[in-house]
FILOFI-932248 format. One record per atom (N, C-alpha, C): residue in one letter; x, y, z. Coordinates in pm, whole numbers, padded with zeros to 5 digits, always signed. Each point is the difference from the previous one (the first is absolute). Layout:
AXYZ;...
end
This chain:
M+18717+02076+00912;M-00118-00009-00088;M+00000+00118-00097;A-00021-00031-00126;A+00000+00106-00101;A-00124+00086+00014;A+00014+00129-00024;A-00114+00092+00010;A-00091-00016-00121;D-00128+00013+00023;D-00095-00003-00110;D+00014+00126-00083;P-00025-00008-00131;P+00008+00121-00083;P-00092+00109+00049;E-00119-00039+00051;E-00096+00102+00044;E+00047+00073+00124;D+00096-00062+00074;D+00044+00060+00125;D+00113+00098-00019;K+00057+00008-00121;K+00111+00090-00022;K-00051+00143-00015;P+00064+00097+00068;P-00044+00139-00013;P+00006+00047-00145;V-00097+00077-00041;V-00002+00056-00135;V+00053+00142+00005;P+00100+00035-00082;P+00051+00137+00001;P-00111+00099-00022;A+00011+00116+00064;A-00108+00099-00006;A-00031+00040-00143;H+00107+00016-00084;H-00026+00044-00137;H-00071-00107-00081;A+00021-00127+00037;A-00065-00109-00072;A-00140-00024+00050;A-00022+00023+00131;A-00132-00026+00059;A-00108+00082-00068;A+00036+00125-00035;A-00100+00088-00061;A-00045-00052-00136;A+00086-00080-00064;A-00034-00048-00133;A-00075-00133+00003;L-00010-00060+00117;L-00068-00130+00009;L-00150+00019-00015;A-00062-00085-00076;A-00145+00003-00015;A-00050-00142+00015;P-00096-00025+00090;P-00050-00136+00018;P-00057-00055-00130;S+00029-00127-00026;S-00056-00062-00119;S-00150-00020+00019;V-00073+00009-00108;V-00146-00014+00006;V-00034-00145-00034;P-00053-00076+00096;P-00031-00140-00028;P-00121-00012-00093;D-00013-00116-00063;D-00117-00020-00085;D-00122-00022+00089;P-00121+00001-00058;P-00122-00011+00081;P-00005-00125+00086;V+00051-00112-00049;V-00002-00123+00079;V+00090+00015+00122;Q+00120+00055-00021;Q+00091+00022+00112;Q-00060+00098+00100;Q-00066+00104-00049;Q-00063+00097+00089;Q-00106-00067+00087;A-00082-00084-00062;A-00106-00068+00074;A+00059-00095+00104;Q+00108-00069-00036;Q+00063-00092+00093;Q+00061+00075+00117;L+00067+00112-00030;L+00061+00078+00106;L-00107+00058+00092;R-00107+00050-00057;R-00107+00056+00082;R-00059-00107+00093;A-00014-00121-00052;A-00054-00109+00081;A+00094-00032+00116;R+00132+00003-00026;R+00096-00027+00107;R-00001+00110+00105;L-00002+00125-00045;L+00003+00111+00094;L-00131+00008+00080;A-00109-00044-00059;A-00127+00001+00072;A+00003-00094+00119;Q+00092-00096-00001;Q+00010-00096+00109;Q+00095+00044+00110;V+00068+00111-00019;V+00093+00049+00103;V-00082+00055+00116;A+00005-00069+00113;A-00088+00040+00110;A+00063-00013+00138;G+00099-00088+00018;G+00060-00017+00131;G+00077+00123+00044;P+00013+00025+00131;P+00072+00118+00049;P+00142+00013-00055;G+00074-00110-00003;G+00137+00005-00049;G+00006+00033-00147;Q-00086-00063-00080;Q-00002+00025-00143;Q-00042+00144-00031;L-00101+00049+00071;L-00044+00138-00023;L+00110+00098+00040;H+00067-00026+00110;H+00111+00084+00045;H+00107+00006-00108;A+00038-00118-00051;A+00102-00007-00105;A-00046+00068-00127;G-00129-00017-00034;G-00051+00057-00123;G-00004+00152+00002;V-00048+00057+00111;V-00005+00146+00011;V+00140+00059-00012;L+00094-00057+00073;L+00136+00053-00003;L+00063-00017-00138;A-00028-00112-00067;A+00055-00021-00134;A-00053+00105-00097;L-00127+00036+00014;L-00060+00099-00090;L+00054+00141+00026;L+00066+00020+00113;L+00058+00130+00032;L+00148+00009-00035;L+00060-00109-00043;L+00142+00000-00031;L+00031+00090-00119;T+00111+00074+00010;T+00047+00084-00109;T+00114-00071-00071;P-00008-00020-00132;P+00110-00067-00071;P+00134+00068+00024;G+00101-00080+00028;G+00134+00055+00017;G+00037+00039+00140;R-00092-00009+00096;R+00031+00038+00138;R+00028-00125+00083;A+00129-00030+00014;A+00041-00123+00067;A-00040-00001+00147;R+00000+00115+00065;R-00036+00003+00143;R-00148-00031+00021;E-00084+00045-00091;E-00142-00035+00008;E-00015-00152-00014;L+00071-00058-00095;L-00009-00144-00021;L+00049-00075+00123;A+00104+00053+00066;A+00050-00065+00122;A-00105+00003+00110;V-00073+00111+00011;V-00108+00008+00099;V-00109-00101-00035;W-00037-00007-00128;W-00102-00096-00041;W+00040-00141+00039;R+00124-00036-00029;R+00047-00135+00033;R-00009-00027+00150;D+00040+00098+00079;D-00002-00019+00144;D-00143-00015+00051;E-00090+00083-00051;E-00139-00004+00043;E-00070-00130-00040;C+00043-00059-00111;C-00072-00114-00058;C+00079-00130+00008;R+00104-00002+00084;R+00090-00116+00002;R-00069-00128+00044;H-00110+00010+00074;H-00067-00121+00049;H-00128-00033-00079;T-00027+00077-00105;T-00125-00020-00075;T+00023-00093-00118;V-00065-00112+00001;V+00012-00097-00109;V-00058+00058-00129;G+00076-00009-00107;G-00048+00047-00130;G+00011+00149-00021;A+00063+00072+00094;A+00007+00146-00011;A+00079+00044-00123;K+00110-00066-00025;K+00084+00040-00113;K-00071-00020-00133;E-00069-00111-00012;E-00074-00026-00123;E-00110+00105-00020;L-00066+00037+00108;L-00102+00104-00008;L+00061+00132-00041;R+00112+00034+00061;R+00068+00125-00035;R+00040+00003-00147;N+00052-00110-00051;N+00045-00004-00138;N-00115+00020-00099;E-00120-00037+00040;E-00116+00026-00086;E-00046+00145+00013;L-00001+00051+00121;L-00054+00134+00024;L+00089+00109-00060;I+00131-00017+00003;I+00088+00107-00049;I-00008+00015-00152;K-00062-00094-00067;K-00016+00010-00145;K-00127+00074-00040;L-00086+00029+00096;L-00126+00066-00032;L+00022+00145-00042;P-00072+00047-00101;P+00004+00143-00035;P-00076+00080+00104;P+00024+00131+00010;P-00070+00082+00099;P-00152-00010-00009;S-00053-00018-00120;S-00145-00006-00016;S-00061-00118+00074;T+00079-00104+00024;T-00046-00117+00071;T+00055-00007+00142;R+00123+00047+00016;R+00066-00006+00131;R-00077+00079+00105;V-00041+00121-00035;V-00067+00086+00097;V-00131-00062+00051;P-00087-00050-00087;P-00122-00065+00051;P+00029-00123+00087;W+00104-00078-00035;W+00030-00115+00084;W+00056+00042+00135;L+00076+00108+00003;L+00048+00052+00128;L-00118+00037+00089;E-00096+00072-00057;E-00119+00036+00077;E-00077-00124+00046;K-00009-00100-00088;K-00074-00122+00033;K+00066-00074+00116;F+00132-00014-00005;F+00071-00070+00107;F-00011+00075+00132;V+00015+00132-00005;V-00012+00079+00123;V-00140-00012+00058;A-00102-00001-00085;A-00138-00015+00047;A-00019-00134+00069;R+00066-00103-00049;R-00009-00132+00064;R+00068+00002+00136;V+00114+00067+00010;V+00067+00013+00130;V-00088+00077+00097;A-00069+00101-00050;A-00086+00084+00084;A-00112-00080+00066;Q-00036-00113-00059;Q-00105-00084+00057;Q+00053-00091+00110;G+00132-00003+00017;G+00062-00090+00096;G+00021+00066+00135;P+00072-00070+00089;P+00022+00051+00136;P+00087+00124+00005;L-00017+00078+00105;L+00074+00124+00018;L+00151-00025-00002;E+00043-00108+00060;E+00144-00029+00006;E+00061-00010-00139;K-00069-00067-00092;K+00052-00014-00136;K-00001+00133-00075;R-00101+00082+00027;R-00004+00131-00064;R+00116+00087+00048;Q+00026-00005+00129;Q+00111+00078+00054;Q+00134-00050-00051;Q+00014-00131-00013;Q+00123-00057-00054;Q+00024+00049-00143;L-00106+00004-00079;L+00015+00045-00138;L+00038+00147-00005;L-00064+00083+00082;L+00034+00142+00001;L+00146+00022+00036;R+00048-00073+00100;R+00141+00013+00038;R+00091-00044-00114;A-00037-00108-00067;A+00082-00051-00109;A+00002+00096-00119;V-00115+00058-00031;V-00006+00097-00111;V+00089+00120+00031;R-00010+00050+00121;R+00084+00114+00039;R+00149-00036-00011;R+00032-00120+00044;R+00139-00046-00006;R+00048-00011-00144;L-00085-00051-00087;L+00037-00019-00140;L+00025+00132-00071;I-00094+00095+00015;I+00014+00125-00076;I+00111+00088+00056;A+00043-00027+00124;A+00111+00077+00059;A+00132-00074-00010;A+00002-00112-00072;A+00116-00088+00000;A+00129+00069-00044;D-00009+00082-00103;D+00122+00065-00049;D+00004+00149+00029;G-00091+00045+00085;G+00005+00140+00044;G-00042+00101-00103;R-00068-00043-00106;R-00042+00096-00102;R-00140-00032-00052;A-00094-00003+00091;A-00138-00027-00039;A-00052+00111-00091;L-00055-00039-00113;L-00057+00096-00093;L-00139+00043+00047;A-00049+00108-00060;A-00133+00049+00037;A-00105-00108-00023;L+00013-00078-00108;L-00099-00104-00026;L+00007-00110+00106;D+00120-00028+00051;D+00012-00096+00111;D-00079+00048+00121;R+00014+00127+00033;R-00069+00056+00116;R-00151+00001-00021;L-00041+00025-00124;L-00144+00000-00030;L-00056-00140+00013;R+00074-00099-00047;R-00044-00139+00016;R-00012-00036+00147;W+00093+00048+00080;W-00005-00026+00144;W-00129+00056+00061;L-00034+00123-00037;L-00123+00061+00049;L-00122-00082-00042;A+00002-00048-00125;A-00114-00078-00050;A-00014-00131+00075;I+00112-00068+00025;I-00005-00128+00071;I-00044+00022+00143;R+00052+00103+00063;R-00038+00033+00138;R-00150+00028+00009;H-00051+00073-00097;H-00143+00032-00004;H-00083-00127-00020;A+00044-00084-00094;A-00076-00121-00032;A-00003-00099+00115;L+00107+00000+00081;L+00006-00093+00113;L-00068+00054+00125;G-00061+00118-00012;G-00075+00055+00113;G+00087+00055+00110;D+00123+00042-00035;D+00090+00051+00103;D-00011+00151+00015;V-00106+00059-00052;V-00021+00145+00009;V-00143+00026+00041;R-00027+00121+00047;R-00137+00034+00038;R-00087+00009-00125;A-00125-00028+00017;A-00093+00003-00113;A-00010+00142-00055;I-00021+00010-00130;I-00014+00133-00057;I-00141+00052+00028;A-00021+00124-00035;A-00125+00067+00035;A-00121-00077-00052;Q-00103-00006+00080;Q-00124-00064-00043;Q-00067+00085-00107;P-00078-00063-00088;P-00068+00077-00104;P-00080+00116+00059;A+00018+00114-00061;A-00073+00119+00045;A-00026+00089-00121;A-00102+00078+00007;A-00031+00090-00110;A+00107+00105-00016;A+00034+00030-00124;A+00100+00103-00027;A-00070+00134-00013;D+00029+00091+00093;D-00066+00129-00005;D+00087+00106-00068;V+00119-00042-00047;V+00086+00090-00075;V+00057-00075-00119;D+00047+00075-00100;D+00072-00066-00108;D+00149+00011+00027;L+00082-00053-00089;L+00145+00001+00024;L+00054+00142+00015;D-00052+00092-00082;D+00050+00138+00006;D-00026+00066+00135;G-00103-00048+00072;G-00038+00065+00125;G+00056-00065+00124;L+00096-00088-00014;L+00056-00067+00118;L+00075+00097+00089;A+00006-00034+00128;A+00075+00082+00095;A+00148+00001-00039;T+00068+00107+00035;T+00139+00018-00039;T+00089-00114+00048;E-00017-00042+00124;E+00086-00107+00053;E-00027-00131-00072;T-00125-00028-00034;T-00030-00122-00075;T+00066+00005-00137;A-00010+00115-00066;A+00065+00015-00131;A+00151-00017+00012;R+00056+00051+00108;R+00145-00014+00021;R+00038-00146+00018;Q-00083-00076+00070;Q+00027-00142+00019;Q-00014-00078-00130;I-00098+00038-00082;I-00010-00059-00133;I+00128+00028-00078;G+00051+00121+00015;G+00124+00037-00068;G+00118-00085+00046;R+00005-00032+00128;R+00110-00083+00051;R-00008-00142-00056;F-00121-00057+00002;F-00013-00135-00053;F+00024-00001-00150;A-00049+00100-00071;A+00024+00009-00144;A+00148+00021-00029;A+00071+00072+00087;A+00143+00018-00019;A+00072-00134+00005;F-00046-00087+00089;F+00057-00134+00007;F-00032-00078-00127;L-00126+00002-00043;L-00038-00071-00122;L+00076+00052-00121;S+00033+00128+00000;S+00065+00059-00117;S+00141-00053-00022;R+00054-00075+00096;R+00129-00067-00021;R-00016-00125-00085;I-00125-00039-00025;I-00030-00120-00078;I-00087+00034-00121;V-00089+00095+00016;V-00099+00036-00102;V+00040+00133-00063;P-00005+00011-00133;P-00037-00103-00098;P+00114-00092-00040;S+00122+00025+00051;S+00111-00092-00024;S+00096+00012+00118;P+00075-00108+00029;P+00093+00006+00114;P+00097+00116-00015;E+00038+00059+00111;E+00075+00124-00006;E+00149-00019-00024;I+00038-00109-00057;I+00136-00015-00049;I-00016-00008-00151;D-00011+00115-00062;D-00027+00002-00144;D+00082+00109-00068;L-00017+00013-00131;L+00079+00095-00076;L-00030+00144+00039;D-00124+00027+00045;D-00034+00135+00040;D+00089+00045+00116;V+00021-00090+00096;V+00081+00035+00116;V+00146+00014-00040;V+00048-00094-00083;V+00140+00002-00040;V+00032+00126-00078;S-00092+00041-00088;S+00026+00117-00084;S-00021+00132+00074;G-00057-00008+00119;G-00019+00122+00078;G-00129+00072-00031;T-00083-00055-00090;T-00127+00064-00030;T-00105-00047+00101;Q-00116+00057-00009;Q-00106-00030+00096;Q-00044-00146-00014;A+00008-00075+00108;A-00035-00141-00003;A-00149-00017-00027;S-00035-00113-00062;S-00140-00026-00028;S-00081-00008+00129;G+00062-00050+00108;G-00069-00006+00128;G-00034+00137+00053;E+00088+00096-00021;E-00028+00137+00045;E-00114+00060-00081;R+00000-00025-00130;R-00109+00051-00084;R-00132-00061+00043;W+00002-00130+00031;W-00122-00067+00045;W-00048+00060+00131;W+00091+00022+00094;W-00037+00055+00130;W-00060+00139-00015;L+00061+00082-00081;L-00052+00136-00021;L-00141-00005-00060;E-00023-00094-00089;E-00131-00011-00064;E-00106-00043+00102;V+00028-00102+00081;V-00103-00051+00091;V-00023+00095+00117;M+00092+00092+00024;M-00016+00094+00110;M-00059+00135-00043;K-00041+00011-00124;K-00055+00126-00049;K-00122+00050+00077;P-00086-00088+00055;P-00117+00052+00074;P+00037+00075+00127;W+00125-00013+00048;W+00035+00059+00129;W+00127+00083-00011;P-00003+00108-00078;P+00121+00081-00019;P+00044+00073+00126;D-00090+00019+00095;D+00034+00076+00121;D+00020-00088+00123;A+00011-00132-00020;A+00012-00091+00115;A+00141-00002+00058;G+00096+00053-00074;G+00137+00000+00050;G+00066-00136-00008;A-00055-00090-00084;A+00057-00134-00012;A+00130+00006-00080;T+00094-00086+00038;T+00125-00011-00073;T+00020-00145-00043;R+00092-00019-00092;R+00026-00135-00049;R+00114-00067+00076;D+00032+00048+00118;D+00103-00065+00081;D-00041-00143+00030;M+00096-00091-00007;M-00030-00140+00028;M-00031-00017+00149;P-00118-00048+00037;P-00034-00017+00142;P+00078-00117+00061;D+00038+00015+00128;D+00061-00115+00067;D-00109-00100+00035;A+00039-00111+00063;A-00095-00109+00024;A-00119+00046+00083;N+00025+00074+00108;N-00109+00045+00087;N-00092+00098-00072;A+00059+00093-00074;A-00080+00099-00072;A-00083-00067-00109;L+00057-00102-00063;L-00073-00071-00105;L-00122-00071+00057;V+00017-00070+00112;V-00112-00071+00061;V-00107+00098+00047;A+00043+00112+00059;A-00096+00101+00045;A-00077+00058-00117;A+00071+00026-00111;A-00068+00053-00118;A-00101-00100-00055;L+00041-00126-00006;L-00092-00103-00050;L-00125-00009+00086;H+00016+00005+00133;H-00117-00007+00089;H-00097+00114-00029;D+00054+00120-00021;D-00087+00114-00026;D-00070-00011-00135;V+00072-00052-00101;V-00063-00018-00130;V-00107-00109+00008;Q+00026-00104+00077;Q-00100-00106+00019;Q-00124+00050+00072;A+00015+00110+00075;A-00114+00057+00074;A-00088+00090-00087;L+00035+00016-00127;L-00086+00077-00089;L-00138-00065-00009;P-00106+00077-00020;P-00132-00060-00023;P+00008-00102-00112;W-00074-00107+00014;W+00013-00113-00092;W-00029+00038-00145;M-00084+00102-00023;M-00031+00040-00136;M+00114+00077-00066;L+00090+00056+00080;L+00109+00079-00056;L+00124-00084-00033;R+00012-00114+00068;R+00121-00081-00024;R+00011-00046-00146;P-00108-00053-00061;P+00012-00038-00141;P+00029+00119-00092;V-00051+00117+00036;V+00026+00120-00080;V+00150+00032+00002;L+00061-00012+00118;L+00142+00026+00013;L+00081-00104-00077;V-00036-00126+00013;V+00071-00106-00072;V-00010+00021-00150;R-00117+00035-00049;R-00016+00024-00145;R+00088+00116-00045;R+00011+00102+00084;R+00085+00114-00035;R+00146-00045-00013;W+00044-00082+00094;W+00137-00052-00006;W+00023-00082-00127;V-00098-00085-00032;V+00014-00088-00116;V-00002+00080-00130;E-00094+00092-00012;E-00011+00078-00123;E+00126+00082-00026;A+00058+00056+00103;A+00124+00077-00015;A+00115-00092-00040;A+00003-00120+00056;A+00106-00095-00034;A-00010-00045-00145;V-00122-00028-00045;V-00020-00041-00139;V+00042+00111-00095;A-00037+00123+00033;A+00033+00113-00086;A+00150+00021-00013;L+00077-00038+00101;L+00144+00021+00000;L+00078-00125-00039;S-00069-00109-00032;S+00066-00125-00036;S+00015-00009-00152;P+00109-00059-00048;P+00018-00015-00145;P-00116-00074-00064;A-00057+00060-00103;A-00114-00058-00073;A-00119-00028+00091;G-00003+00066+00117;G-00111-00020+00092;G-00006-00137+00063;Q+00114-00071+00000;Q+00006-00135+00055;Q+00075+00002+00133;L-00068-00040+00107;L+00063-00003+00131;L+00111-00105+00003;G+00116+00037+00054;G+00105-00097+00022;G-00035-00090+00117;A+00068-00114+00010;A-00032-00098+00105;A+00012+00058+00141;P+00109+00073+00034;P+00009+00054+00137;P-00112+00099+00031;A-00032+00087-00096;A-00106+00098+00023;A-00135-00068+00017;A-00027-00100-00084;A-00127-00071+00011;A-00013-00069+00135;E+00109-00061+00046;E-00004-00067+00130;E-00019+00101+00112;A+00072+00113-00007;A-00012+00102+00105;A-00141+00055+00007;L-00061+00025-00114;L-00136+00054-00002;L-00102-00105+00045;R+00026-00125-00031;R-00087-00108+00047;R+00006-00008+00153;I+00121+00007+00054;I+00015-00004+00146;I-00067+00120+00064;A+00021+00118-00058;A-00061+00121+00056;A-00152-00013+00005;A-00059-00053-00107;A-00146-00019-00002;A-00043-00098+00109;H+00075-00108+00016;H-00036-00097+00104;H+00014+00061+00139;L+00105+00077+00021;L+00020+00062+00132;L-00114+00094+00035;L-00059+00062-00101;L-00113+00092+00023;L-00134-00072-00014;E+00006-00131-00019;E-00122-00080-00020;E-00088+00064-00107;S+00065+00035-00109;S-00066+00063-00113;S-00008-00098-00117;P-00105+00006-00079;P-00005-00085-00120;P+00121+00024-00089;L+00044-00104-00066;L+00117+00010-00086;L-00041+00058-00136;P+00057+00114-00040;P-00034+00055-00132;P+00029-00101-00110;P-00086-00008-00102;P+00016-00101-00106;P+00137+00001-00066;V+00059+00117-00021;V+00129+00005-00067;V+00109-00066+00083;V-00014+00002+00132;V+00095-00070+00087;V-00033-00148+00005;A-00126-00032+00015;A-00041-00141+00006;A+00044-00075-00125;A-00001+00068-00115;A+00036-00064-00126;A+00147-00041-00006;C+00081+00052+00090;C+00143-00032+00002;C+00029-00133+00069;F-00102-00061+00060;F+00022-00119+00081;F-00097-00112-00037;E+00047-00122+00022;E-00085-00116-00023;E-00105-00008+00111;N-00118-00039-00037;N-00108-00020+00097;N+00001-00145+00045;L+00044-00025+00123;L+00010-00136+00049;L-00137-00047+00049;D-00051-00100-00063;D-00130-00054+00040;D+00020-00121+00090;V+00070+00024+00111;V+00024-00107+00099;V-00023+00056+00138;A-00034-00087+00093;A-00027+00045+00137;A+00129+00036+00071;
end
């Protein structure tokens, strides 16, 4: 059987140049109507994994095929989803995961295992892959609840040293994506990466915390996230706004790139913080259940 064109791996240098075509309003409405009907466990499983596929990674595609081999219509769904731009893909990913979260525990666990398998398929999960994993895990209720709303008796500058250090660890992880992925000209040329400049800016309130920009391992990252989630509820939006404002200031023409916008959106959701308008503006508002 001949391979479909969509199934052929895309060379890495070509994948970066691919841009999803923008459908006309009628096509957009039709696609939205079709995606709004995706509800069965198999279809949602296939849809979430399709939205996580990286162009050009044949091993990820092989995992997707194996996971969805018994799902009717999975390939057709995938072929529609992979054409979505980030501004639409990210909200649909959240929507599909939310639908899975309403289902049985067994299906939620199956999806978590499949997501982990997909992002580890070729042994080089990017920071954004790991952040998406944390977001999906959080949305499916596979983590302890974050701190209950409580009055903030300190501002960000007055946080305990260990809390500031944990913020630094989580921010160090985000700085591999924000304000731009850390495979850029700054790194190649040997000058200070934009991520490092961003990290230094957001950590200015805590010069004596002893925080470093070392990349945290998986356990350290989860521990740091738990501590940041335990911040008083009034301080979490303040921290998110600080991250966003620094990212905008360091972005070309003040425009957030797609990876940075997605990372900051996920960070806000993980902290159950309102989404800053400049980040919300980067994504389509899906008016579907």
